[in-house]
C-alpha positions as CSV (number, residue, x, y, z in Angstrom):
1,M,-58.8,65.0,4.1
2,S,-55.7,64.2,5.9
3,R,-53.9,67.0,7.7
4,Q,-50.6,66.5,5.2
5,V,-53.0,65.9,2.3
6,Q,-54.2,69.8,3.0
7,S,-51.8,71.3,4.6
8,L,-49.9,70.3,0.6
9,E,-53.8,71.0,-1.0
10,R,-53.2,75.2,0.7
11,G,-49.0,75.0,0.3
12,L,-49.9,74.3,-3.6
13,S,-52.8,77.5,-3.5
14,V,-50.6,79.7,-1.8
15,L,-47.8,78.9,-4.6
16,E,-50.1,79.4,-7.1
17,G,-51.9,82.7,-5.5
18,V,-48.0,84.1,-5.3
19,L,-47.5,83.0,-9.2
20,K,-50.4,85.0,-10.1
21,G,-51.0,87.7,-8.2
22,G,-47.2,88.5,-7.1
23,P,-45.7,90.9,-6.1
24,I,-48.7,90.1,-2.9
25,G,-48.7,90.7,0.9
26,V,-50.0,88.0,3.2
27,T,-53.0,89.8,3.8
28,D,-54.7,90.5,0.2
29,L,-53.0,86.5,-0.4
30,A,-55.4,85.1,2.5
31,A,-57.9,87.7,1.2
32,Q,-57.9,85.9,-1.9
33,L,-57.6,82.5,-0.9
34,E,-60.1,82.9,1.9
35,L,-57.5,81.2,4.4
36,D,-56.6,82.4,7.8
37,K,-53.6,84.9,7.5
38,T,-51.7,82.9,10.4
39,I,-51.8,79.6,8.2
40,V,-50.9,81.6,4.8
41,H,-48.7,83.1,6.8
42,R,-47.0,79.8,8.1
43,L,-46.7,78.1,4.6
44,L,-44.5,81.7,3.4
45,N,-42.2,81.2,5.4
46,T,-42.2,77.6,4.6
47,L,-42.2,78.3,1.1
48,Q,-39.5,81.1,1.5
49,T,-37.3,78.9,3.3
50,I,-37.1,76.4,0.9
51,G,-36.0,78.8,-2.5
52,Y,-39.7,78.3,-4.3
53,I,-40.6,82.2,-2.9
54,S,-38.9,85.7,-1.7
55,Q,-39.8,89.1,-0.7
56,D,-38.8,91.9,-2.8
57,T,-37.6,95.0,-1.5
58,N,-41.5,96.2,-0.3
59,R,-42.0,93.2,1.4
60,K,-44.6,91.7,-1.0
61,Y,-44.5,87.7,-2.0
62,I,-42.7,87.2,-5.4
63,V,-41.0,83.7,-7.1
64,G,-38.1,82.9,-5.6
65,P,-35.0,81.2,-6.9
66,R,-35.7,77.7,-6.8
67,L,-38.7,77.9,-8.8
68,R,-37.1,80.2,-11.4
69,M,-35.0,77.7,-12.0
70,V,-37.2,74.7,-12.1
71,S,-39.0,76.7,-14.4
72,A,-36.5,78.0,-16.6
73,K,-35.1,73.8,-17.0
74,T,-38.7,72.8,-18.0
75,L,-38.4,75.8,-20.5
76,S,-34.6,74.3,-21.4
77,T,-36.7,70.7,-22.0
78,L,-39.4,71.8,-24.0
79,N,-37.5,74.1,-26.3
80,M,-34.7,71.4,-26.7
81,R,-36.8,68.5,-27.5
82,A,-38.3,71.3,-30.1
83,L,-34.8,72.0,-31.2
84,A,-33.8,68.3,-31.4
85,L,-36.5,67.0,-33.8
86,P,-35.3,68.3,-37.1
87,Y,-31.6,66.7,-36.1
88,M,-33.1,63.5,-35.2
89,V,-35.8,63.3,-38.3
90,Q,-32.3,63.4,-40.5
91,L,-30.3,60.4,-38.5
92,A,-34.0,58.0,-38.1
93,E,-33.9,58.5,-42.1
94,Y,-30.0,58.0,-42.4
95,T,-30.3,54.8,-40.6
96,K,-33.7,53.4,-41.3
97,G,-33.7,53.5,-37.0
98,V,-34.7,55.2,-33.8
99,A,-33.6,58.8,-32.5
100,H,-33.6,59.5,-29.1
101,L,-32.9,62.7,-27.1
102,A,-32.1,61.6,-23.8
103,K,-31.5,63.0,-19.7
104,M,-30.9,61.1,-16.8
105,A,-33.2,60.4,-14.5
106,E,-30.9,58.8,-11.2
107,S,-28.6,56.0,-12.7
108,R,-30.4,55.9,-15.6
109,A,-31.4,57.7,-19.6
110,I,-34.9,58.5,-19.9
111,Y,-35.9,59.1,-23.3
112,I,-37.5,62.6,-23.6
113,E,-37.6,62.7,-27.3
114,R,-38.5,59.8,-30.0
115,V,-38.0,59.5,-33.6
116,H,-38.9,56.8,-35.6
117,H,-38.4,55.0,-38.5
118,P,-41.4,53.2,-40.0
119,M,-38.1,50.6,-41.8
120,L,-36.7,49.2,-38.0
121,P,-39.5,46.6,-36.0
122,V,-41.3,48.7,-33.4
123,T,-39.4,48.6,-30.3
124,S,-40.4,49.6,-26.7
125,T,-38.1,52.6,-26.3
126,D,-41.3,55.4,-26.4
127,V,-41.0,58.8,-24.9
128,G,-40.7,58.1,-21.3
129,G,-38.7,55.2,-21.4
130,Q,-35.8,54.3,-19.9
131,A,-32.7,52.6,-20.2
132,P,-29.9,51.5,-18.4
133,G,-26.3,54.0,-18.2
134,Y,-24.3,51.5,-18.3
135,C,-25.0,49.5,-21.9
136,S,-26.9,51.9,-23.5
137,A,-25.5,54.6,-25.8
138,A,-27.3,57.2,-24.8
139,G,-27.0,56.3,-20.9
140,K,-23.1,55.5,-21.9
141,V,-22.3,59.4,-22.8
142,L,-24.8,60.9,-20.0
143,W,-23.3,58.4,-17.0
144,A,-19.4,59.3,-18.7
145,Y,-19.6,63.5,-18.5
146,L,-20.8,63.1,-14.9
147,P,-18.4,65.0,-12.7
148,Q,-15.8,61.9,-10.9
149,L,-17.4,61.7,-7.4
150,E,-21.0,61.6,-8.8
151,L,-20.2,58.7,-11.5
152,N,-17.9,56.8,-8.5
153,D,-21.6,57.1,-6.7
154,L,-23.0,55.3,-9.5
155,L,-20.4,52.9,-10.1
156,D,-20.5,51.4,-6.5
157,Q,-24.2,51.5,-7.0
158,V,-24.6,49.9,-10.5
159,E,-25.9,46.0,-10.4
160,F,-24.7,44.7,-13.6
161,R,-27.7,42.6,-15.1
162,S,-27.1,41.2,-18.4
163,H,-29.9,41.8,-20.9
164,T,-27.6,40.2,-23.7
165,V,-24.8,38.2,-24.3
166,N,-22.7,41.8,-25.1
167,T,-23.4,43.0,-22.0
168,I,-20.7,45.0,-20.2
169,S,-20.3,43.3,-17.0
170,D,-18.0,44.6,-14.3
171,R,-16.7,47.8,-13.5
172,P,-13.2,48.0,-14.7
173,A,-14.6,46.9,-18.1
174,L,-17.5,49.9,-17.9
175,Q,-15.1,52.5,-16.7
176,R,-12.3,51.4,-19.5
177,Q,-15.3,52.6,-21.8
178,L,-16.5,55.7,-20.2
179,A,-13.3,57.2,-20.7
180,Q,-12.9,56.0,-24.5
181,V,-16.3,57.8,-24.8
182,R,-14.8,61.0,-23.1
183,E,-11.8,60.7,-25.5
184,Q,-13.7,60.5,-28.7
185,G,-16.7,62.2,-27.9
186,Y,-19.6,58.9,-28.3
187,A,-21.0,56.1,-27.2
188,V,-21.6,53.0,-28.9
189,D,-23.9,50.0,-27.7
190,M,-22.4,46.8,-29.8
191,E,-25.8,44.7,-29.2
192,E,-25.6,45.2,-25.5
193,H,-28.8,46.5,-24.5
194,R,-30.9,44.6,-26.4
195,L,-30.3,42.0,-29.4
196,G,-30.3,42.8,-33.0
197,L,-29.8,46.8,-32.3
198,V,-26.9,48.5,-31.9
199,G,-26.8,52.6,-31.3
200,I,-24.2,55.8,-31.1
201,G,-24.9,58.8,-28.8
202,A,-23.2,61.9,-28.6
203,P,-23.5,64.5,-25.5
204,V,-25.5,67.7,-26.0
205,L,-23.6,70.5,-24.2
206,D,-25.3,74.0,-23.4
207,H,-23.9,77.3,-22.7
208,T,-21.9,76.7,-19.7
209,G,-20.3,73.7,-21.4
210,S,-22.2,70.9,-19.7
211,V,-23.4,68.1,-21.0
212,I,-27.2,68.4,-20.7
213,A,-28.8,65.7,-22.3
214,S,-27.3,62.9,-25.2
215,I,-28.8,62.6,-28.4
216,C,-28.1,58.9,-30.0
217,V,-29.9,56.7,-32.4
218,A,-29.8,52.3,-32.7
219,C,-30.7,51.0,-35.9
220,L,-30.8,46.7,-37.3
221,S,-26.8,45.3,-36.2
222,S,-27.5,44.1,-40.1
223,R,-26.0,48.0,-40.7
224,S,-23.3,47.6,-38.4
225,D,-20.3,47.3,-40.6
226,E,-17.5,49.2,-40.2
227,M,-17.7,51.6,-43.2
228,V,-21.4,52.2,-42.2
229,L,-21.2,52.8,-38.8
230,A,-18.7,55.5,-39.6
231,G,-20.8,57.1,-41.3
232,I,-23.8,56.7,-38.4
233,R,-21.2,58.1,-36.0
234,D,-20.3,61.1,-37.9
235,Q,-24.1,61.6,-38.7
236,V,-24.7,61.7,-34.7
237,L,-21.9,64.1,-34.2
238,E,-22.8,66.2,-36.5
239,A,-26.1,66.3,-34.6
240,S,-24.5,66.8,-31.3
241,R,-23.0,69.5,-32.2
242,N,-25.4,71.6,-34.1
243,L,-27.7,71.2,-31.4
244,S,-25.6,72.1,-29.1
245,A,-24.6,75.5,-30.5
246,E,-28.2,75.7,-30.5
247,M,-28.6,75.2,-27.0
248,G,-25.7,77.8,-26.7
249,F,-22.6,76.6,-26.8
250,S,-20.6,77.9,-28.5
251,N,-16.7,77.1,-27.2
252,G,-15.1,74.7,-29.9
253,T,-15.0,70.9,-30.0
254,F,-15.4,68.3,-27.4
């Protein structure tokens, strides 16, 4: 075992020891892990420096703010998936398509939940699948509500790859679409990512009003006449409002 792997393994053991036994002192933790006290103290200092553990008023080690934040985000995502499922089932049933819940992963939308209607041919958008931010409904929603500086960084780095003849191919066109998303509160994908599929997505907001995910649906382009799409749009917007309310958002419309 290399020294780096050994250090990582010991660091994780120390963190787990604090999680299970905290508040705990360095002497008790070292004895529990059967490690030298000096080594445990050094690892505790490192974990404290990066915020994964901290010390209480008695100088005992406890879970730190950074780990609490990571845990809260994980629990929030799990909770959001469970809360989103009924709305996603309704969207998939209404459109005879596939509903997704997505979050940002670097510059892409990553699907964290999925409901697929049996009438839609099998697609490759499983849970864990990803879509480009610039040509998918889910991605355009997530990009549109980014802080301007963060969005500018993404736009500086994006490489426009043509997935279909309808894929957005330049920055000004994308910026116009993202501005439209912010204005109307939803995004559309008119066969930009996959031929034969159209998508509509809307944001999911938390109690602070921040966009934490997008809820979207894709269906066959044969259902893309204006009246049908208007009905799908309304269903997606209703789902986004309801899910946002369940995630704590209560500040009017968006």
